[in-house]
N, C-alpha and C positions, 0 to 999 in steps of 0.2 A: 628519585634523588631529591634531597632537600638540604637547605642551608640553615644554620643557626648562627645568629650574630650576638655578640656581647659587647656592651659599651661600658667602660669603667669610668667612674668619676675621677679616679687618680690613675691614669694609664702609665705603664712603664715608659712608653715612648709617646710623647704628646703629638708627634707628627702622624702617628698611626694608632689612634686610640681605639679602633674597632677590631675586635678579634672575630674571625669567622671559622666555622667548622662545616665540613661537608659530610653528609650521611648518604651512602649509596643505598639502593633498594635492598641489598643483602644485609644491611646493618653495619657496614664498615664505616668507621669514622676517620675522616681525613682532616689534617690541619695540626695546629692552628695556622690561619692565614691572617696577615695584618693589613688593614686598609686605612687610608686617610678618610676623613669626613667627606671631602670633595668627591673622591672616587666612589664612595658608598652612595652618595646622593645621585651621582651620574648613572650608576648602575641601576638604581630604582627608577630613574626617568626614562631609561631606554625601553623601547617596545621589544618584547621578546620575538625573535624571528623563528623560533622552533616550537611554537605552541603545539602540544600534542592532544589528541583525543583521549578518552578514557582507556582505550585499548593500546595506547602508546603509539598510535599511528596518525598520520594526517595524509589522506590519499590525494590523488590528483583530481581535485574537484573543480567543477565549473559552477559559479554562482550567478544568480540572476542580477540584473541591475537593481538599483534602489527602486522599490515599488510603492505606489500610493497606499495609504491606509485603507483597509477594507478589501485588499486584493485576496481573492480566493483561488485564482489560477492564472498562470503565466505560461505562454508558449511562444516559440519563435521558429523561423525557418533556418536552414543551415547557414545562410549568409547574414542573418540578422537584419535583413531589410524589411521583414514583416514580423510584427510582434502583436500578440493578442493578449490583452489584459482584461480579466473579468473580476468585477468588484461587487460587493454587497452593500446596499444602501438601506439602513434601518427604516422602519415605519416612522413617519414624522409628519407634522403639519408644516406647510410651506406657504409663504406669501407669494402670490402670483398676480400677473396682470392679464386682462382679457382684451385682445385686439387693440383698439386705439384708446381704450379707457385708461385714464391715469390713476384710477383707484386701484388699491391692492385688495385681494381677496385671500383669506386664510382658508386653505382646504387641506384635508388629510390625504397623504400619499401612502400607498401600501409599501411593505417591504419589497425591495426590488433587486434584481440582478442587472447590472450594467456592464456591457462588453464593448471594448474599444478595439478596433483594428488600426494599428499604427504602421505606416509605411515610411521609408526614407526616400526623399526626392533626390533629384540630380545634384542639388547643393548639399546633400547630406543631412538636411534638417528632417525632424520627425513631424509627420503630418497625420492628423486624425482623419483617416479615410472613411471610417464608418463607426457609428455608435448605435448600439441596440439596447433596448430596455424591455424587460419583462417583469411582471409581478410574481411574487411567490408568497405562499401562506406564511403568516407570522406565527408559526407554531413552536418557536424556540428550538427547533431542531437544526443542526448544521446542514448546509446545502451540499448535496451529493448528486451523482449522476442520475439518480432516480427521483430527484425532487421535481414535482410537477410544476410546469410554468403556466402562468395566466397572462392574458392579454393586458398590456398597459392600458388602464381604463380611460385615460384622457387623450386629447388631440396631440398633433404634431409627431405621432409615432405610429408606424404601420402596425395594424392589429394582428397580422399573420406573421410577418418576419421581424417585428420589433425594431425596424430601422427608424432612426430619428431623422426628421426633416429639419435641416439647419437653415433653410431659407437661402439667403444670399451668402451665408458663411459656410460653404460646403467643404472648405479645406483649411481647418484650423491647425496652426503650427505650434509645437511645444518644443522645449529644449531637453527636458528630462521627463521620464515617465511619472515622477511624483507629481507633476503638474496636473495630472488627470484628476487629482482630488478636487480641483477647481472646475473641471469640465462640466460636472453635473450642475454646479451653480450657474454656469453659463446657460445651460439648457433651461433651468428653472427661471432665470431672470429674463429670458426672451418672452415676449408676449405670446400667450396661447390664442389660437384662433379655432376654426372648425376643421382644419385639414386632418384627414384620416379619421375624423369623427370620434365618438366616445363609445365605449363598450362596457356596460355594467348591467347588473341584474335589475337595476332600478327602472330601466325602460325609457330613459330620457335620451333622445337622439341628438339633441342640441346642447353643446357644452354650456352655453350661456344660461340655459334653463337648469341644468344640473348644478351649476355653482350655487344657485339660490337655495337648492335643497340641502346640499352637503356642506356648505361653508361653516367655518368655526366649529367643526366637530372632527374627532379622529376618524380615520378611514376604517370602515367595517369590511372585514375580509369576505363577508357574505355577498358583497357587491361584485366580487371578482368573477370573470368568465374564463373557463379553461381555454388554454391555447392548443391542447391536444399534442403536446410534446413535453419532454422532460429536459432537465439541465444538461444531461450528457449529449443531447442532440445539438447543442451549440458548438460542439467540437468535431462534428462530422463533416465530411466533404460535400454532403448533400444539403447542408444548411443553406436555405435561401429565403 
């Protein structure tokens, strides 16, 4: 069904200057219908409440909440009290601090998969219970269940399970899931130390020494060490 509207510069009835015709899907023309300018504008401003899909239907669908940019998977339990949001972070150079040093060092970070486990506390607020980070190959391919994971190369992240050590900030609260876009910046802005060590093919066990070698240059994927699991393993009940 569609509508056709005609506006005459010299209408027969100035109070209803707009003429409308309705065409059904079978080609039947109905009208004319006469409208005032005010009612025409009002009709255009109203949001349609019966938007249909291409097949003429709109099923009983459930949508996710608004998700942060870069989300590649979302899941929740039946009660909505546990939500898992998995995002992709592109390869990039970031400015970091080391321990108590006030200076900033620019180092390259690999392409990453970041996964958040969000729970609702007794007050109904959303809490970041867990954050995991893994590296993935920057091969320009979309991330799928078969995508190999690599250990996050720098400190503050467990090398086997990818769990981020937040230090004293173990329970960060957010109001909406879209705020997770900023959570990775919180992680980057916290000083790096030697917790959980480093794991690269370069052979430097101390992060302070590694910084001197890799600073001010893009991350090289040849530095990555395999984690011996793939992306799909992040969604199994045995993930630990």
